C-alpha positions as CSV (number, residue, x, y, z in Angstrom):
1,M,56.9,55.6,81.6
2,A,57.6,52.0,82.9
3,A,58.9,51.3,86.2
4,G,62.2,49.7,85.0
5,E,62.8,53.0,82.8
6,L,61.9,55.5,85.6
7,T,64.2,53.5,88.0
8,R,67.2,53.6,85.5
9,R,66.4,57.6,85.0
10,V,66.5,58.0,88.7
11,A,69.9,56.1,89.3
12,V,71.5,58.1,86.4
13,A,70.3,61.1,87.9
14,I,71.5,60.1,91.4
15,V,75.1,59.6,90.0
16,G,74.9,62.8,87.3
17,I,73.9,65.4,89.1
18,P,76.9,65.1,92.0
19,T,79.2,64.8,89.3
20,V,78.2,67.6,87.5
21,L,78.1,69.9,90.3
22,S,81.4,68.6,91.2
23,L,82.9,69.7,87.6
24,L,81.3,73.0,87.8
25,Y,82.7,73.8,91.4
26,F,86.2,73.0,90.1
27,G,86.0,74.8,86.6
28,G,88.9,75.4,84.6
29,W,90.3,72.1,82.7
30,I,88.9,69.8,85.0
31,L,85.6,70.8,84.1
32,G,86.7,71.6,80.2
33,V,88.0,68.2,79.5
34,P,84.7,66.2,80.4
35,V,82.6,68.8,78.7
36,A,85.0,68.3,75.5
37,A,84.4,64.6,75.7
38,L,80.7,65.2,75.8
39,A,80.9,67.6,72.9
40,A,82.8,64.8,70.7
41,L,80.5,62.1,71.8
42,G,77.6,64.4,70.8
43,A,79.0,65.3,67.5
44,G,79.3,61.5,66.8
45,E,75.9,60.9,67.7
46,V,74.8,63.5,65.0
47,Y,76.8,61.5,62.5
48,D,75.0,58.5,63.6
49,L,71.8,60.1,62.9
50,A,73.1,61.3,59.6
51,E,74.5,57.9,58.4
52,A,70.7,56.4,59.4
53,G,69.8,58.8,56.3
54,E,72.6,57.5,54.2
55,Q,75.0,60.6,54.8
56,R,78.6,59.7,54.9
57,P,80.2,62.3,57.4
58,L,83.9,62.4,58.1
59,R,83.4,61.0,61.7
60,W,86.6,61.2,63.4
61,L,87.7,64.9,62.1
62,G,84.1,66.0,63.3
63,M,84.6,64.8,67.0
64,A,88.1,65.8,67.1
65,G,87.2,69.0,66.0
66,A,84.3,69.3,68.5
67,A,86.4,68.4,71.4
68,A,89.3,71.0,70.2
69,L,86.8,73.8,70.0
70,V,85.5,73.2,74.0
71,L,89.3,73.1,74.8
72,T,89.7,76.1,72.9
73,A,87.4,77.7,75.4
74,V,89.3,76.7,78.3
75,A,92.6,78.0,77.2
76,L,91.0,81.4,76.4
77,P,87.8,81.9,78.6
78,G,86.3,85.1,77.2
79,F,84.2,85.3,74.3
80,A,86.2,88.2,72.5
81,V,89.4,86.2,72.4
82,F,87.9,82.8,71.8
83,A,85.3,83.8,69.1
84,P,88.2,84.5,66.5
85,W,89.8,81.4,67.2
86,A,86.8,79.4,66.7
87,F,85.9,80.9,63.8
88,G,89.2,79.9,62.4
89,G,89.0,76.5,63.8
90,V,85.5,76.1,62.3
91,S,86.9,77.5,58.9
92,L,90.1,75.0,58.8
93,L,87.6,72.2,59.7
94,A,85.5,73.2,56.4
95,A,88.6,73.2,54.5
96,G,89.9,70.0,56.0
97,S,86.7,68.4,55.4
98,L,86.6,69.1,51.7
99,L,89.9,68.0,51.2
100,L,89.6,64.8,52.9
101,A,86.2,64.3,51.2
102,M,88.4,64.4,47.9
103,P,90.1,60.8,48.4
104,T,87.5,59.2,50.9
105,R,84.3,60.0,49.3
106,G,84.7,61.2,45.6
107,S,82.4,62.6,43.1
108,D,79.8,59.7,44.0
109,G,80.1,59.5,47.5
110,G,78.0,62.4,48.5
111,P,80.9,64.8,49.2
112,L,78.7,68.1,50.0
113,G,76.5,66.1,52.2
114,A,79.7,64.4,54.1
115,V,81.4,68.1,54.5
116,S,78.0,69.8,55.2
117,V,77.2,67.1,58.1
118,T,80.8,67.1,59.4
119,V,80.7,70.8,60.1
120,F,77.1,71.0,61.1
121,G,77.8,68.4,63.8
122,V,80.5,70.6,65.5
123,L,78.3,73.7,65.4
124,Y,75.4,71.7,66.7
125,V,77.4,70.8,69.8
126,A,80.6,71.8,70.3
127,V,80.0,75.6,70.0
128,P,77.0,75.8,72.6
129,L,79.2,73.4,74.9
130,A,82.2,75.9,74.9
131,F,79.5,78.5,76.2
132,V,79.7,76.4,79.5
133,V,83.2,77.2,80.0
134,L,82.4,80.9,79.1
135,L,79.5,81.3,81.4
136,H,81.9,79.9,84.2
137,A,84.4,82.3,83.7
138,L,81.7,85.5,83.6
139,P,82.0,86.1,87.5
140,G,85.8,86.4,87.2
141,R,85.8,88.3,84.1
142,Y,83.5,91.2,85.5
143,G,83.8,91.0,89.2
144,W,80.8,89.4,90.0
145,G,81.9,87.7,93.3
146,G,83.4,90.7,94.9
147,P,87.1,91.1,95.8
148,G,88.9,87.6,96.2
149,A,86.2,85.7,95.3
150,A,86.8,81.7,95.0
151,T,86.5,80.6,91.4
152,W,83.7,78.1,92.4
153,V,81.2,81.1,92.1
154,G,81.4,80.6,88.3
155,A,79.4,77.4,89.0
156,L,76.4,79.4,90.0
157,V,76.2,81.2,86.4
158,V,76.1,77.9,84.6
159,I,73.4,76.4,87.0
160,L,71.2,79.4,85.9
161,P,70.4,78.0,82.3
162,L,71.1,74.3,84.0
163,A,67.9,75.2,86.4
164,A,66.0,77.1,84.0
165,T,66.0,74.2,81.2
166,W,65.7,71.4,83.5
167,I,63.0,72.6,85.8
168,G,61.0,74.0,82.9
169,D,61.4,70.4,81.1
170,S,60.1,68.6,83.9
171,A,57.0,70.8,84.7
172,A,56.3,70.7,80.9
173,Y,56.7,66.8,81.3
174,F,54.3,66.2,84.3
175,L,51.7,68.8,83.7
176,G,51.7,68.0,80.1
177,S,51.1,64.7,80.6
178,A,48.4,65.2,83.1
179,F,46.6,67.9,81.1
180,G,47.7,68.2,77.9
181,K,45.4,68.2,74.7
182,A,46.3,70.6,72.1
183,K,49.5,69.3,70.6
184,I,52.0,71.4,69.1
185,A,53.6,69.6,66.3
186,P,52.7,65.8,66.4
187,S,54.5,64.9,63.2
188,I,57.7,66.1,65.1
189,S,57.2,65.3,68.7
190,P,53.9,64.1,69.3
191,N,53.5,64.0,73.0
192,K,54.4,67.9,73.6
193,S,51.6,70.0,73.9
194,W,50.5,73.6,74.4
195,E,49.7,73.3,77.8
196,G,52.9,71.5,78.8
197,A,54.5,74.2,76.8
198,A,53.1,77.0,78.9
199,A,53.8,75.2,82.2
200,G,57.2,74.6,81.2
201,L,57.8,78.4,80.4
202,I,56.3,79.1,84.2
203,G,58.6,76.8,85.7
204,S,61.6,78.2,84.0
205,A,60.7,81.9,84.9
206,L,60.3,80.3,88.6
207,A,63.6,78.9,88.2
208,G,65.1,82.2,86.9
209,G,63.6,84.1,90.0
210,I,64.7,81.6,92.7
211,W,68.2,81.5,91.1
212,L,68.5,85.1,91.5
213,L,67.4,85.0,95.3
214,V,69.7,82.1,96.0
215,A,72.8,83.2,93.9
216,R,72.8,87.5,94.7
217,P,74.5,86.9,98.3
218,W,77.3,85.0,96.5
219,L,77.5,87.3,93.6
220,P,77.2,91.0,95.5
221,E,78.4,92.6,92.3
222,F,76.2,90.9,89.8
223,P,73.6,93.5,87.9
224,F,70.7,94.4,90.0
225,I,68.2,93.2,87.6
226,G,65.2,92.3,90.1
227,V,63.4,89.1,90.4
228,G,60.8,89.8,87.7
229,L,63.7,90.3,84.9
230,A,65.6,87.2,86.2
231,A,62.0,85.5,85.8
232,A,61.8,86.7,82.4
233,M,65.4,85.6,81.6
234,G,64.8,82.4,82.9
235,A,61.3,82.1,80.7
236,L,63.6,82.8,77.3
237,M,65.9,80.0,78.5
238,G,63.1,77.7,79.0
239,A,61.7,78.8,75.5
240,G,65.1,78.5,73.8
241,G,65.5,75.1,75.6
242,Q,61.9,73.6,74.2
243,A,63.1,74.8,70.7
244,G,66.0,72.9,71.0
245,D,64.1,69.6,72.2
246,F,61.8,70.1,68.9
247,A,65.1,70.4,66.7
248,E,66.6,67.1,68.0
249,S,63.4,65.5,67.5
250,L,63.4,66.4,64.0
251,L,66.5,65.0,63.5
252,K,65.4,62.0,65.0
253,R,62.5,61.5,63.6
254,E,64.3,61.8,60.1
255,A,67.0,59.2,61.3
256,G,63.6,57.1,62.6
257,V,65.2,56.4,65.7
258,K,64.0,57.0,69.2
259,D,66.9,57.8,71.1
260,S,70.3,59.7,69.8
261,G,72.2,57.2,71.6
262,T,72.5,54.5,75.0
263,I,75.0,56.0,76.9
264,F,72.8,57.1,79.7
265,P,70.4,54.1,80.6
266,G,67.0,55.2,80.3
267,H,68.0,59.0,79.1
268,G,69.2,57.9,75.7
269,G,72.1,59.5,74.1
270,V,74.3,62.8,74.8
271,L,72.1,64.7,72.4
272,D,68.8,63.5,74.4
273,R,70.5,65.3,77.4
274,L,71.6,68.3,75.8
275,D,69.3,68.9,72.8
276,A,67.6,71.8,75.0
277,L,70.7,73.1,76.7
278,V,72.6,73.6,73.4
279,I,69.9,76.7,73.1
280,S,69.8,77.8,76.3
281,F,73.6,78.1,77.2
282,P,74.0,80.4,74.1
283,I,71.0,82.4,75.3
284,A,72.0,82.8,78.9
285,Y,75.6,83.8,77.8
286,A,73.7,86.7,76.0
287,L,71.5,87.7,78.6
288,L,74.0,87.8,81.2
289,V,76.3,89.8,79.1
290,L,73.5,92.5,78.1
291,A,72.8,92.7,81.9
292,E,76.1,93.5,82.5
293,V,76.1,96.0,80.0
294,F,72.8,97.7,79.9
295,V,71.5,97.2,83.6
């Protein structure tokens, strides 16, 4: 990595990490509105990739739908109440896209591709980002923080998939760069190796175990899962994150681009920052709810 690119990456991290932590601290609409904006931008980048492949998605409809889906999770921060509205919203988006494609795309303008990509952009980006809000609400929903717990304890829950993904990604990058020889899928992501992937899983597992030790005093009613199970959960989130990374690489390969965008200097676009998290956020939610139900 060039020195200039590394400097830009560090600068973005210095600004970005405190910003993310501040938003997670406050939660609610203060968290939800920026996440909704990210969802809209991420969906827009999906449509950029599609347009590079000569598809013509209904950009503004999809971006508005992505933001609206996340804001719905803020208004209804429980999966049981959010899911029916989300399903209805996505169904309405599909129907609206089809109706809009009639006058704007016609039979010769790829209407099926336009509608499909428009809906996919929302499913790929906005649904996983809605889980940020749902994860933040879990301690209040299940009483993990104990009586009178502050709302900021929800930040601890969101930090779990963030830590598992980012620490695993860093371990995979540095150890893979140093020792990686056996490539996983060079036609999709030529620099990723099995050695790096294994290091990433170990890093994610360590992140999960450490998270439990740090978070438990603030979440006294959290299920007693033990460090080993927390590490296994971290590893599963890390594995999902690696799959998400490959998935985005596949889309960029088809579009013939290196980065999905340029909004973050040295880091690329929104999708480049969220590619792993779009898988690890839903996995984290599912695992934590299962822990509450079965442990």
